[in-house]
C-alpha positions in Angstrom: -4.0 21.3 22.2 -5.9 18.6 20.4 -4.5 15.6 18.5 -5.0 17.1 15.1 -3.2 20.3 16.1 -0.3 18.3 17.7 0.1 16.2 14.5 0.0 19.4 12.4 2.7 21.0 14.6 4.9 18.0 14.2 4.5 18.0 10.4 5.3 21.7 10.2 8.3 21.6 12.4 10.1 18.3 11.5 13.0 18.6 9.1 15.1 16.1 7.2 18.0 16.7 9.5 16.0 15.2 12.4 15.3 11.9 10.6 17.4 8.9 11.7 19.4 7.1 9.0 17.3 3.9 9.3 14.2 6.0 8.6 15.8 7.6 5.5 17.0 4.2 4.2 13.6 2.6 4.8 11.9 5.4 2.9 14.2 4.9 -0.1 13.4 1.2 -0.3 9.6 2.0 -0.2 10.0 4.6 -2.9 11.8 2.1 -5.2 9.4 -0.7 -4.4 6.4 1.6 -5.1 7.8 2.8 -8.5 8.5 -0.8 -9.5 4.9 -1.7 -9.0 3.8 1.1 -11.2 6.4 0.3 -13.9 5.2 -3.3 -14.0 1.6 -2.3 -13.9 2.1 -0.2 -17.1 2.6 -3.4 -19.0 0.9 -6.1 -16.9 -2.3 -4.1 -16.3 -2.2 -1.8 -19.3 -6.0 -1.8 -19.7 -6.5 -0.5 -16.2 -3.8 2.2 -16.6 -5.2 3.4 -19.9 -8.8 3.7 -18.5 -7.6 6.5 -16.2 -4.8 7.8 -18.5 -7.1 8.2 -21.4 -9.5 10.2 -19.3 -6.8 12.5 -17.9 -5.4 13.0 -21.3 -8.8 14.1 -22.6 -9.2 16.4 -19.6 -5.8 18.1 -20.1 -4.6 20.4 -17.4 -1.7 22.8 -16.7 1.6 21.0 -17.5 2.8 20.9 -13.9 3.7 17.2 -13.3 4.5 14.1 -15.3 2.5 10.9 -15.8 5.0 8.0 -15.3 6.3 6.2 -18.5 4.0 8.1 -20.9 5.7 11.4 -20.1 2.5 13.4 -20.5 2.3 16.6 -18.4 -0.9 17.6 -16.6 -1.8 19.2 -13.3 -0.1 17.9 -10.2 -3.3 16.5 -8.7 -4.2 14.6 -12.0 -0.7 13.3 -12.4 -0.7 12.0 -8.9 -4.1 10.4 -9.4 -3.0 8.6 -12.6 0.3 7.4 -11.1 -1.4 6.3 -7.9 -3.8 4.1 -9.9 -1.0 2.7 -12.0 1.0 1.7 -8.9 -1.8 -0.2 -7.3 -3.0 -2.2 -10.4 -0.8 -5.2 -9.7 -1.4 -5.2 -5.9 2.3 -5.7 -5.2 2.8 -2.5 -3.2 3.6 -2.0 0.4 1.3 -2.3 3.4 1.6 -0.2 6.6 0.9 -2.9 9.2 -0.8 -0.8 11.9 -3.3 0.6 9.4 -3.4 -2.2 6.9 -3.2 0.4 4.1 -1.1 0.7 1.0 0.3 4.1 1.8 3.1 4.1 -0.9 0.5 4.2 -3.7 -0.9 7.6 -2.7 2.2 9.0 -1.0 4.9 8.5 -3.6 3.0 9.8 -6.6 1.8 12.8 -4.5 5.4 13.6 -3.5 6.7 13.3 -7.0 3.9 15.3 -8.7 3.9 18.2 -6.2 7.6 18.0 -5.8 8.0 18.4 -9.6 5.6 21.3 -9.5 7.3 23.2 -6.8 10.9 22.2 -7.6 11.5 20.2 -4.3 14.8 18.5 -3.7 15.3 14.9 -2.6 15.5 15.7 1.1 12.1 17.4 0.9 10.6 14.4 -0.8 11.9 12.1 1.9 10.7 14.3 4.7 7.2 14.6 3.2 6.9 10.9 2.8 8.0 10.1 6.3 5.6 12.5 7.8 2.7 11.3 5.7 3.3 7.7 7.0 3.5 9.1 10.5 0.2 10.9 10.5 -1.8 8.3 8.4 -0.2 5.4 10.2 -1.2 6.7 13.6 -4.7 7.4 12.5 -5.0 3.9 11.1 -3.8 2.4 14.3 -6.4 4.4 16.2 -9.2 3.2 14.0 -8.3 -0.4 13.1 -9.6 -3.1 13.1 -13.3 -2.0 13.2 -12.6 0.6 10.4 -12.1 -2.4 8.0 -15.6 -3.5 8.4 -16.8 -1.0 5.8 -13.8 1.0 4.6 -10.7 0.4 2.4 -8.0 2.0 4.5 -5.8 2.8 1.4 -8.6 5.2 0.3 -9.4 6.7 3.7 -6.0 7.0 5.4 -4.3 7.5 2.0 -6.2 10.7 1.4 -4.9 12.2 4.7 -1.4 10.9 3.9 -1.5 12.8 0.6 -2.6 16.0 2.2 0.3 15.8 4.6 2.7 15.3 1.7 1.3 18.3 -0.1 1.2 20.4 3.1 4.8 19.8 3.8 6.0 20.4 0.2 3.9 23.6 0.0 5.5 24.8 3.3 2.2 25.3 5.1 2.4 26.6 8.7 1.0 24.4 11.5 -2.5 26.0 11.6 -2.9 25.5 7.9 -1.6 21.9 8.0 -4.2 21.2 10.7 -6.9 22.5 8.3 -5.5 20.5 5.4 -5.5 17.3 7.4 -9.0 18.0 8.6 -10.3 18.9 5.1 -8.7 15.7 3.7 -10.3 13.7 6.5 -13.7 15.3 5.6 -13.4 14.0 2.0 -11.8 10.6 2.7 -13.6 7.6 1.3 -13.3 4.2 -0.3 -15.5 1.2 0.5 -14.1 -2.3 0.9 -16.4 -3.9 -1.6 -13.4 -3.9 -3.9 -11.5 -6.2 -1.6 -14.2 -8.8 -1.8 -14.6 -8.7 -5.6 -11.5 -7.2 -7.1 -13.1 -4.5 -9.2 -11.4 -1.4 -10.6 -12.4 0.8 -7.5 -9.5 -0.9 -5.6 -6.9 0.6 -8.0 -8.8 3.9 -8.1 -8.7 4.4 -4.3 -5.0 5.4 -4.0 -5.3 7.5 -7.1 -8.3 9.4 -5.8 -6.6 9.6 -2.4 -3.6 11.3 -3.9 -5.7 13.7 -6.0 -8.0 14.7 -3.1 -5.2 15.1 -0.6 -3.3 17.4 -2.9 -6.4 19.4 -3.6 -7.2 19.8 0.1 -3.8 21.2 0.8 -3.8 23.4 -2.3 -7.1 24.9 -1.4 -6.0 25.6 2.2 -2.7 27.1 0.8 -4.8 29.6 -1.1 -6.4 30.9 2.1 -9.6 28.8 2.3 -10.9 28.2 5.8 -11.0 24.5 6.5 -12.2 22.6 9.6 -9.9 22.2 12.6 -9.6 19.3 15.0 -11.7 17.0 12.8 -9.9 13.9 13.9 -11.0 14.3 17.5 -14.3 16.2 17.0 -17.3 14.5 18.7 -18.8 13.7 15.3 -15.5 13.8 13.4 -13.4 11.4 11.5 -12.3 9.0 14.3 -15.7 8.7 15.9 -17.4 8.2 12.5 -15.0 5.7 11.0 -14.4 3.3 14.0 -16.4 1.7 16.7 -14.1 2.5 19.6 -11.2 4.7 18.3 -8.0 4.4 20.4 -7.3 8.1 20.5 -4.0 7.8 22.4 -2.5 6.2 19.3 -2.7 9.6 17.5 0.1 11.2 19.6 1.7 8.6 21.8 5.5 8.6 21.5 5.3 11.1 18.7 8.8 12.0 17.6 10.5 9.0 19.3 9.1 6.3 17.0 8.4 6.2 13.3 5.4 4.6 11.6 7.3 4.2 8.3 9.5 1.6 10.1 6.3 -0.5 10.6 5.8 -0.7 6.8 5.9 -4.1 5.1 6.9 -4.8 1.6 5.4 -7.7 -0.3 7.2 -10.8 -1.4 4.0 -12.0 -3.3 1.8 -10.0 -5.7 -1.3 -10.8 -3.7 -3.5 -9.5 -0.8 -1.3 -9.3 2.3 -3.5 -11.5 4.4 -2.7 -14.3 2.0 1.0 -14.1 2.5 1.3 -16.2 5.7 -1.1 -18.8 4.4 1.0 -19.0 1.2 4.2 -19.3 3.2 2.8 -22.0 5.5 1.4 -24.0 2.6 4.6 -23.9 0.6 6.6 -25.0 3.6 4.4 -27.9 4.5 4.0 -29.1 0.9 7.7 -29.2 0.5 8.7 -30.6 3.8 6.1 -33.4 3.6 6.7 -34.0 -0.1 3.0 -33.5 -0.9 1.4 -33.2 -4.3 -1.8 -31.2 -5.0 -3.6 -34.5 -5.5 -2.7 -35.7 -2.0 -4.5 -33.0 -0.2 -8.0 -33.5 1.2 -8.3 -30.2 3.0 -6.4 -27.1 4.0 -7.5 -25.2 7.1 -6.1 -21.9 8.4 -6.4 -20.3 11.8 -5.8 -16.6 11.2 -5.7 -13.1 12.7 -9.3 -11.7 12.5 -8.4 -9.1 9.8 -8.3 -11.9 7.2 -11.7 -13.6 7.3 -14.4 -11.6 5.6 -11.9 -10.6 2.9 -9.9 -12.7 0.6 -12.2 -15.6 0.5 -13.4 -15.4 -3.1 -13.9 -19.0 -4.3 -14.6 -17.9 -7.9 -12.1 -15.2 -9.0 -12.8 -14.2 -12.5 -9.9 -11.7 -13.2 -6.2 -11.3 -12.4 -7.0 -8.8 -9.7 -9.7 -10.9 -8.2 -7.3 -13.9 -8.1 -4.7 -11.8 -6.3 -7.3 -11.0 -3.7 -8.4 -14.6 -3.3 -6.7 -16.7 -0.5 -8.2 -20.0 -1.9 -6.7 -19.3 -5.3 -3.3 -18.1 -4.0 -3.0 -21.1 -1.7 -4.0 -23.4 -4.5 -1.4 -22.0 -6.8 1.2 -22.2 -4.1 0.3 -25.8 -3.3 0.5 -26.7 -7.0 3.6 -24.8 -8.0 5.6 -24.3 -4.8 5.9 -20.5 -5.4 3.8 -17.4 -6.2 4.8 -15.0 -9.0 3.2 -12.5 -11.4 2.8 -15.0 -14.2 0.4 -17.2 -12.1 -2.4 -14.6 -12.4 -3.0 -15.0 -16.1 -6.6 -15.8 -17.3 -5.8 -19.4 -18.4 -4.1 -20.2 -15.1 -7.0 -18.8 -13.1 -9.3 -21.2 -14.9 -7.1 -24.2 -14.3 -9.5 -27.0 -13.4 -7.2 -28.5 -10.7 -6.9 -25.2 -8.9 -10.7 -24.5 -9.2 -11.3 -27.8 -7.5 -8.6 -27.3 -4.9 -10.0 -23.9 -3.8 -13.1 -25.6 -2.4 -10.9 -27.4 0.1 -9.6 -24.2 1.7 -11.2 -22.9 4.9 -10.4 -20.1 7.3 -11.1 -19.7 11.0 -10.8 -16.3 12.8 -8.8 -16.4 16.0 -9.3 -13.2 18.0 -6.5 -14.1 20.5 -4.0 -13.8 17.6 -4.3 -10.0 17.8 -2.6 -10.0 21.2 -0.5 -13.2 20.7 1.0 -11.9 17.4 0.6 -8.1 17.4 1.4 -6.1 14.3 1.1 -9.0 11.9 -1.4 -11.2 10.1 -0.4 -14.6 11.5 -1.6 -18.0 10.2 -1.6 -21.5 11.5 -2.0 -24.1 8.7 -3.3 -27.6 8.9 -3.2 -29.9 5.8 -5.1 -33.1 5.9 -4.2 -35.7 3.3 -6.5 -38.2 1.5 -4.9 -41.0 3.4 -5.8 -39.5 6.8 -2.6 -37.8 7.8 -2.6 -34.3 9.3 0.3 -31.9 9.1 0.5 -28.6 11.0 2.7 -25.5 11.0 2.5 -21.8 11.5 3.6 -18.7 9.6 3.7 -15.5 11.7 5.7 -12.9 9.8 5.4 -12.6 6.0 8.6 -11.9 4.1 9.0 -8.1 3.9 7.5 -7.6 7.4 9.6 -5.4 9.7 10.4 -8.5 11.8 11.2 -10.5 8.6 12.5 -7.7 6.4 13.8 -7.6 2.9 17.4 -6.4 2.5 18.2 -3.5 0.2 19.6 -6.1 -2.2 16.3 -8.1 -2.2 14.3 -4.9 -2.6 16.4 -4.0 -5.6 16.1 -7.5 -7.1 12.3 -7.3 -6.8 12.4 -3.9 -8.5 14.4 -5.3 -11.4 11.9 -8.2 -11.9 9.1 -5.6 -12.0 10.8 -3.0 -14.0 12.1 -5.3 -16.7 8.5 -6.0 -17.7 8.5 -2.5 -19.2 12.0 -0.9 -19.3 15.4 -2.1 -20.3 18.1 -2.9 -17.8 20.0 0.3 -18.4 17.0 2.5 -17.5 16.1 0.2 -14.6 19.6 0.6 -13.1 19.4 4.4 -13.4 16.2 4.5 -11.4 17.8 2.4 -8.7 20.7 4.8 -8.6 18.5 7.9 -8.4 16.3 6.5 -5.6 19.1 5.2 -3.4 20.8 8.6 -3.8 17.5 10.4 -3.3 18.7 12.8 -0.5 21.3 14.1 -3.0 18.8 15.1 -5.7 18.7 18.9 -6.3 15.3 18.7 -7.9 12.5 16.1 -8.3 12.8 16.3 -12.1 16.1 14.4 -11.9 14.2 11.3 -10.8 11.1 12.0 -13.0 13.3 12.0 -16.1 14.3 8.4 -15.5 10.7 7.3 -15.3 9.8 8.2 -18.9 10.0 5.6 -21.6 
């Protein structure tokens, strides 16, 4: 039995009753956090949302599922695509550490769209999400870090994750799940150009992943013959998408560990590899009582995933600024914090920050992969204009499994995001529904709270 078949059997046979309480609780936190990003994006990145929403509205489709906030009904695949794009617009959504992919953005809208279509209950939604993280996370761990040389993992692994969600909610048997996973892998894509430049393709990737994963499962559910064993095939997904895939990661300890527990929520609305540099900068600036004008240079020694991405010294849009380590560090040094309001056009063009960005350098340290596994560590050195040097390190960003947010902190983050668009009463209703997700009799109960 090959890895693809083993994963498919696990997806088909695992039920909600088998999931540990900590896995269920973690899943609810991810769902709430993911929805918060979408609700905030509706207002803070309204132009990006309406690019995709306007197109889907024009295309129409069977009224199977709901577009968040607008309340428009369209096909499940198109609703999931639109909502997936919306969630990722502000780049504040979760990151699965082993795969360095934003899995919530394709998984949650896929679960809610198809769950609404088939009338799934809350336990089914949780199960589908957990299994999606399990399969996509394992594949990501097998293919990273070389996969990141060309590919945006949110698009590639996210497509497979969405197919798992759809397969579970459609009740596919194991042999059909295997074909849905393989078919999704066959169509997985998303280049990492977007990470370097911050164009709209980055927001599109989880939306396209959700759409394509759902379509793969739906086609297989209708009886189509898809590929089998594509993950391990000699010219299949793993061999094609990584230099030296670690195939044992696909099935090792399957059923005794849960990839969703390795998921990290974001404390800052920026690219994840900027978080430890931001934390280290804020800490040193405060401890040493430094001003922006005191700094001669800032040098980071980082886990190798970071260099080659996030080093845009001339960001020209809010998204590009969120993806720029020099900008994020500059703002953190200047203000002592990072929040959504620091990514407005006028703040990006702040002459002091523009000048400061030139002082920021990064050095890749391969040894950090083994020394600090499962995280994007950073050592920071600040040199002042009077010749002093200050050093510190930041290993686990806030929200990481080893530096987690509490449920209270997750809910507070959600409130900050949701109140950009919704009133406090509706915001609290969403929190109540999500944290009681296993008690929902139908997906529609949650969907109804997500319409303005």
